[in-house]
C-alpha positions, -999 to +999 in steps of 0.1 A: -203-045+669-227-050+641-242-015+643-237-006+606-274-008+598-282+017+625-256+043+617-281+071+610-306+061+637-310+083+668-304+065+701-338+076+713-354+094+741-386+095+761-414+094+737-392+089+706-383+055+693-347+049+685-323+020+688-333-013+703-322-022+738-294-045+725-281-018+702-281+007+730-260-017+751-235-022+723-233+016+717-225+022+754-198-004+753-183+012+722-183+046+739-163+032+768-139+015+744-133+048+726-119+064+758-091+038+757-092+031+794-064+012+811-090-008+831-122-019+814-147-035+838-178-049+821-206-062+844-227-086+823-220-071+789-241-097+772-272-097+794-304-092+774-286-097+741-294-124+716-267-149+706-255-128+677-252-096+697-233-115+724-209-129+698-202-094+684-196-079+719-173-107+732-154-111+699-147-073+699-137-073+735-114-103+730-096-085+701-092-052+719-058-056+735-043-072+704-054-044+681-045-010+696-014-019+718-028-001+749-017-021+780-052-027+794-068-050+818-103-063+809-126-077+835-159-091+825-185-109+846-207-133+826-231-159+837 
């Protein structure tokens, strides 16, 4: 998800700077993917992301089912 340059960066907390908003969104999607759910529902996974971030998110999601062999349903709303 193009997060290699932020590998040693804290996510952040109140009063402490960490990842950007787009990076936080991509991390939260990665955390959900790691649980290997049978149903993955993503409500506007690309909102507030730039075009590069949107590309990384959607290309990863599109390749998910092909890669790990888990029979999963992916539902994403994008507009």
